[in-house]
C-alpha positions in Angstrom: 20.0 2.1 7.7 18.4 4.2 4.8 15.8 1.9 4.3 15.2 1.9 8.4 14.5 5.5 8.0 12.6 5.5 4.9 10.4 3.6 6.8 9.8 4.9 10.5 9.4 8.7 7.9 6.6 6.3 5.9 4.9 5.0 8.8 4.3 8.7 10.7 3.2 10.2 7.4 1.0 7.3 7.4 -0.6 7.8 10.7 -0.6 11.9 10.5 -2.4 11.6 7.4 -4.9 9.3 8.8 -5.3 12.0 12.0 -5.5 15.0 10.2 -8.4 13.7 8.0 -10.3 12.5 11.2 -9.8 15.9 12.2 -11.2 17.8 9.2 -14.8 19.0 9.0 -16.6 16.6 6.3 -18.9 18.7 3.6 -22.1 18.8 5.8 -20.7 20.0 8.9 -21.1 23.8 6.7 -24.9 23.1 5.9 -25.7 22.7 9.3 -24.0 26.2 10.1 -25.8 27.7 7.8 -29.4 27.1 9.3 -27.7 28.4 12.8 -27.0 24.9 14.7 -24.2 26.0 16.7 -21.2 28.4 15.5 -18.8 27.3 12.8 -15.8 29.2 13.8 -13.4 26.6 15.2 -9.8 27.4 16.8 -8.4 28.4 13.0 -11.4 30.5 12.5 -14.6 29.9 10.2 -12.5 29.5 7.1 -8.8 29.0 8.1 -9.0 25.2 9.8 -10.0 23.8 6.2 -7.0 25.6 4.4 -4.4 24.8 7.1 -5.1 21.4 7.5 -6.3 20.7 4.1 -2.8 22.4 2.8 -0.9 19.8 5.5 -2.4 16.5 4.3 -1.7 17.4 1.1 2.0 17.9 1.8 2.1 14.8 4.2 0.2 12.8 1.1 3.0 14.2 -0.6 5.6 12.4 1.7 3.8 9.5 1.8 4.2 9.1 -2.1 7.6 9.9 -2.4 8.8 7.6 0.8 6.5 5.1 -1.2 8.4 5.0 -4.3 11.8 5.3 -2.5 11.4 2.5 -0.3 10.2 0.4 -3.7 13.0 1.6 -5.4 15.3 0.5 -2.1 14.1 -2.5 -1.6 14.6 -3.3 -5.1 17.7 -6.7 -5.0 20.7 -4.6 -6.7 22.9 -7.4 -9.0 20.5 -10.1 -9.6 19.4 -11.4 -12.9 16.4 -10.1 -14.5 14.2 -12.8 -14.7 10.4 -13.7 -13.9 9.3 -17.0 -12.2 8.5 -18.6 -15.9 11.8 -17.8 -17.0 13.4 -19.8 -13.9 10.9 -22.9 -14.0 11.8 -22.6 -18.2 15.4 -23.2 -17.2 15.0 -26.0 -14.6 13.0 -28.1 -16.8 15.6 -27.5 -19.8 18.0 -28.5 -17.1 16.3 -31.9 -16.1 16.3 -30.8 -12.5 14.6 -33.5 -10.8 12.7 -33.9 -7.2 14.8 -33.9 -4.2 15.2 -37.8 -2.9 12.6 -39.0 -0.4 9.6 -36.8 -2.6 7.6 -38.5 -5.7 7.2 -35.8 -8.2 3.4 -35.3 -8.0 1.8 -36.3 -11.3 -1.5 -34.6 -12.9 -4.6 -36.9 -12.4 -7.5 -37.0 -14.8 -10.9 -36.0 -13.2 -12.8 -38.9 -12.0 -15.3 -40.2 -14.9 -19.0 -40.9 -12.9 -20.0 -44.1 -12.2 -22.2 -45.5 -15.1 -25.9 -46.2 -14.6 
């Protein structure tokens, strides 16, 4: 339940971050306005759009990072032995685990020598 809720918030924050970044004006738009190529004022005013959208992007980025860490924490299996794949392989080799029935173990092959001329 918690994992699903975190995943929904995570995906929504990612989509909203993408939308906010696409809405914002680039740095080059201010240079064009300085030479008289159109009005620099927008819905939020000449300067208000940058600060409002930048703050919203920063807040959503923080939400995205928090949900990322939360998903990593909740996705970790609890109660399992902390071992790596190498530890598991070495323990299997020490126990003498054989290949399942019907499968022959694959031995490494030496590279073929070039034909003598």
